[in-house]
C-alpha positions in Angstrom: 26.7 -6.9 84.5 28.6 -9.3 86.7 31.7 -7.6 88.2 34.1 -10.1 86.7 32.9 -9.6 83.0 34.6 -6.8 81.1 33.2 -4.9 78.1 35.5 -6.7 75.7 34.4 -10.1 77.0 30.8 -9.2 76.8 31.3 -8.0 73.2 33.0 -11.2 72.3 30.2 -13.2 73.9 27.5 -11.3 72.1 29.3 -11.8 68.8 29.8 -15.5 69.4 26.1 -15.8 70.2 25.1 -13.9 67.2 27.3 -16.1 64.9 25.9 -19.2 66.5 22.4 -18.0 65.8 23.0 -17.7 62.1 22.0 -20.4 59.7 24.5 -22.4 57.6 24.3 -19.9 54.7 24.7 -17.0 57.0 27.8 -18.5 58.6 29.3 -19.2 55.2 28.7 -15.6 54.1 30.3 -14.2 57.2 33.4 -16.4 56.9 33.6 -15.7 53.1 33.4 -12.0 53.8 36.0 -12.0 56.4 38.3 -14.1 54.2 37.8 -11.7 51.3 38.6 -8.7 53.5 41.7 -10.4 54.9 42.8 -11.4 51.4 42.4 -7.9 50.1 44.4 -6.5 53.0 47.2 -9.0 52.3 47.2 -8.2 48.5 47.3 -4.5 49.3 50.3 -4.9 51.6 52.1 -6.9 49.0 51.3 -4.3 46.3 52.8 -1.6 48.5 55.8 -3.7 49.1 56.3 -4.3 45.3 56.0 -0.6 44.7 58.6 0.2 47.3 61.0 -2.3 45.8 60.5 -1.1 42.3 61.0 2.6 43.2 64.1 1.7 45.2 65.7 -0.1 42.3 64.8 2.7 39.9 66.5 5.2 42.1 69.5 2.9 42.5 69.9 2.6 38.7 69.5 6.3 38.2 72.1 7.2 40.9 74.6 4.9 39.1 74.4 6.7 35.8 73.0 10.2 36.4 76.3 12.1 36.5 76.7 15.8 37.1 73.8 16.9 34.9 71.2 14.3 34.0 68.6 15.3 31.3 65.6 13.2 30.7 62.8 13.6 28.2 59.4 11.7 28.6 56.4 11.7 26.4 53.0 11.1 27.9 53.9 12.2 31.4 50.5 13.1 32.8 49.3 9.6 33.8 50.4 6.0 34.3 54.0 5.0 33.7 55.0 8.5 32.3 53.7 10.2 35.5 55.4 7.7 37.7 58.7 8.1 35.9 58.5 11.9 36.1 57.7 11.9 39.8 60.5 9.6 40.6 63.1 11.1 38.3 62.4 14.6 39.7 63.4 13.5 43.1 67.1 13.2 42.1 68.9 16.5 42.6 70.9 16.2 39.3 68.0 15.5 37.1 66.3 18.0 34.8 63.1 16.9 32.9 61.5 17.9 29.7 58.0 16.5 29.5 55.9 16.3 26.4 52.2 16.6 27.3 49.0 17.0 25.3 46.9 18.3 28.2 48.7 21.4 29.4 46.2 22.3 32.1 46.6 18.9 33.7 50.3 19.1 33.3 50.4 22.5 35.0 48.6 21.0 38.0 50.9 18.0 38.2 54.1 19.9 37.5 53.7 23.5 38.7 55.9 25.9 36.8 59.2 26.4 38.5 59.5 23.2 40.4 63.1 23.8 41.5 63.6 25.1 38.0 64.3 21.5 36.9 60.9 20.5 35.3 59.8 21.9 32.0 56.5 21.0 30.3 56.2 21.4 26.5 53.0 20.9 24.5 53.2 17.8 22.4 50.3 16.5 20.3 51.3 13.2 18.9 48.4 13.2 16.5 50.0 16.3 14.8 53.3 15.5 13.1 54.1 19.2 12.9 53.8 19.3 16.7 56.2 16.3 16.9 58.7 18.1 14.7 58.6 21.2 16.9 59.0 19.1 20.0 62.0 17.5 18.5 63.7 20.8 18.2 63.0 21.4 21.9 64.4 18.0 22.8 67.6 18.5 20.8 68.3 21.8 22.4 67.5 20.5 25.9 69.7 17.3 25.6 72.8 19.0 24.1 72.9 21.7 26.7 74.3 21.5 30.2 77.1 19.6 31.8 78.1 15.9 31.2 75.6 13.3 32.5 72.8 11.0 31.6 70.9 11.8 28.4 67.7 9.8 28.1 64.6 9.9 25.9 61.6 7.7 26.8 59.0 7.5 24.1 56.3 6.4 26.5 53.0 7.8 25.2 50.7 5.2 23.8 47.0 4.5 23.1 44.7 1.6 22.5 41.5 1.9 20.5 41.0 5.7 21.0 37.8 7.3 19.8 37.7 9.6 16.8 38.6 9.4 13.1 41.8 9.8 11.2 44.4 12.4 12.0 45.3 15.4 9.8 47.9 13.1 8.2 45.1 10.7 7.3 46.5 8.1 9.7 44.9 6.0 12.3 45.3 7.5 15.8 46.7 4.3 17.3 49.3 4.0 14.6 50.3 7.6 14.7 50.6 7.7 18.5 52.3 4.3 18.9 54.6 4.2 15.9 54.7 7.2 13.5 55.3 9.9 16.1 58.1 8.1 18.0 59.6 7.1 14.7 59.6 10.7 13.5 60.8 12.1 16.8 63.7 9.6 17.0 64.8 9.9 13.4 64.7 13.7 13.3 66.5 13.9 16.6 69.2 11.6 15.3 69.7 13.7 12.2 69.9 16.9 14.3 72.5 15.3 16.4 74.6 14.2 13.4 74.3 17.6 11.7 75.4 19.4 14.9 78.0 16.8 15.6 76.8 16.1 19.1 79.2 13.7 20.8 77.5 13.2 24.2 75.9 9.8 23.9 72.2 9.3 24.7 69.9 6.5 25.4 66.5 6.0 23.8 63.7 3.7 25.1 60.8 2.8 22.9 57.9 1.5 24.9 56.6 -1.6 23.2 54.4 -4.5 24.4 54.3 -8.3 24.5 51.0 -8.0 22.6 53.1 -7.4 19.5 53.1 -11.2 19.2 49.5 -11.1 18.3 50.3 -8.9 15.3 49.3 -9.8 11.8 51.4 -7.1 10.2 52.0 -7.6 6.4 52.7 -5.6 3.3 49.0 -5.7 2.5 48.2 -4.3 5.9 50.7 -1.5 5.5 48.9 -0.5 2.3 45.5 -0.6 4.1 46.8 1.6 7.0 48.1 4.1 4.4 44.5 4.3 3.2 43.3 5.0 6.7 41.9 1.6 7.3 42.4 0.1 10.8 43.3 -3.6 11.3 41.7 -5.7 14.0 45.0 -5.7 16.0 46.1 -2.0 15.5 47.8 -1.8 18.9 49.7 -5.0 18.4 50.5 -4.2 14.8 51.8 -0.7 15.6 54.1 -2.1 18.4 55.5 -4.8 16.1 56.2 -2.1 13.5 58.1 -0.2 16.2 60.2 -3.2 17.0 60.9 -4.0 13.4 62.0 -0.5 12.7 64.3 -0.6 15.8 65.8 -3.9 14.6 67.1 -2.3 11.3 68.0 1.2 12.6 69.5 0.6 16.1 73.0 -0.1 14.8 73.1 3.0 12.6 71.6 5.2 15.3 74.3 4.0 17.7 77.3 4.2 15.4 76.4 7.4 13.5 74.5 9.4 16.2 75.7 7.9 19.5 72.0 7.2 20.2 71.6 3.7 21.8 68.1 2.6 21.2 66.2 -0.2 22.9 62.6 -1.4 23.2 61.0 -2.3 26.5 57.8 -3.9 27.6 56.2 -2.6 30.9 54.0 -5.6 31.1 50.3 -5.4 31.8 50.1 -2.3 34.0 47.3 -0.6 36.0 47.1 2.5 33.9 44.7 4.4 31.6 45.7 2.5 28.5 42.7 0.3 28.4 40.1 2.9 29.2 38.7 3.0 25.7 38.0 -0.7 25.7 35.4 -0.3 28.5 32.3 1.9 28.7 33.3 5.2 30.5 30.8 4.7 33.3 32.2 1.2 34.0 35.9 2.0 33.8 36.2 3.2 37.5 34.7 0.0 38.7 37.5 -2.0 37.1 40.1 -0.4 39.4 40.0 -3.2 42.1 40.4 -5.9 39.5 43.3 -4.0 37.8 45.0 -3.5 41.2 44.6 -7.3 41.8 45.8 -8.6 38.5 48.1 -6.0 36.9 51.5 -4.5 37.7 51.5 -1.2 39.5 52.7 1.9 37.5 55.9 1.8 39.7 56.7 -1.7 38.4 55.9 -0.7 34.9 58.1 2.4 35.2 61.0 0.3 36.4 60.5 -2.2 33.5 60.7 0.7 31.0 63.4 2.8 32.6 65.8 0.0 33.3 66.2 -0.5 29.6 67.9 2.9 29.4 69.5 3.1 32.8 71.2 -0.3 33.1 75.0 -0.5 32.9 74.9 -2.2 29.5 72.5 0.3 27.9 75.4 2.0 26.0 77.4 -1.2 25.4 74.6 -2.7 23.2 71.8 -1.5 21.0 68.5 -2.8 19.7 67.7 -5.0 22.7 64.2 -5.8 23.8 63.8 -5.9 27.6 61.4 -6.3 30.5 63.2 -4.4 33.2 66.7 -5.7 33.4 65.8 -9.0 31.8 66.8 -9.2 28.1 64.1 -10.9 26.1 65.5 -10.5 22.6 68.3 -9.1 20.5 66.2 -7.5 17.9 69.0 -6.9 15.4 70.0 -10.6 15.4 66.8 -12.5 16.2 64.7 -10.5 13.7 67.3 -10.8 10.9 64.9 -13.1 9.1 62.4 -10.2 8.9 65.0 -7.7 7.7 63.6 -7.3 4.2 60.1 -6.6 5.6 61.5 -4.4 8.3 63.2 -2.2 5.7 59.9 -1.9 3.9 58.3 -0.7 7.2 61.1 1.8 7.5 60.6 3.1 3.9 56.8 3.2 4.5 57.1 5.2 7.7 59.6 7.6 6.1 57.1 8.3 3.3 54.1 8.6 5.6 55.8 11.0 8.0 57.5 13.0 5.2 60.7 12.4 7.1 63.1 13.5 4.3 61.2 16.8 3.6 61.0 17.6 7.3 64.7 16.8 7.8 65.5 19.2 4.9 63.7 22.0 6.6 60.0 21.4 5.9 58.2 24.7 6.6 55.8 24.0 9.3 
């Protein structure tokens, strides 16, 4: 090696010679590969930046309303948005969490018992309405205890096209998870609060979806769902039912029970929601594409939580939001569907046996 040629220069020279020796196709492949790698690096950096911004804003909103003793309930807290919310909320020293989870073994690993004494995991099977009622009792006792501060319920758990047949209530799993169970939890909780004359106001966020615009919900479809039949757009239909119910009940829940209820869309998020739409062996391979095209769980969590944490959360009710952006006043803008929305309310009341449960149904 000549004395004036360093190892780095030699390496560069060899690389240049090797590149020059490639054919046209080879050169194109090398350039394309380098561009792809560089593009992925840029996208990854941008994603981390978005995550940091979303988490920062979430903590800012929480700090503004937490108070002395903040108590937050989250359903579906073992993955996706629910897990992100739980992990971020638990970082605030004034926050206590009650987490409703189906998989208790996984929950025990994610939230070891006795995490500063501020995280409590309770079994919740949304496909069992008796379990939902028992969980409601836990939620009521948890939220009315303690010192003044934030009281928040996030009905986060949701599914899309899950395997399996009808539930014990003879209902479709998508409908029961996305609509009937949050309906029952919210309505029973509101009645418990009214009966016990709880004055401390609370905020409730129902996680919805922009996909509700694809819904073909009708009276005929309600009858079919009651018979255990599943429509082509069960996920969208169940989310639209959630929003219609909110449109006719938000005002009463706020005035009579001091429960300010809103709907929120997290957007299209990189979570486990779509796992049943893809073959199990192929699902892991969708991760790069999901990271590229979808919101991160942190961004989805902010979009959901902001609906309940924003300053106007208890100045209004029945709003549909994406983060801090108000998309719709459900009470006013769905007034034209009020008659049908009341039928949805009556239908859900019957399907969940709400009145019997509220009167002390023996479970």
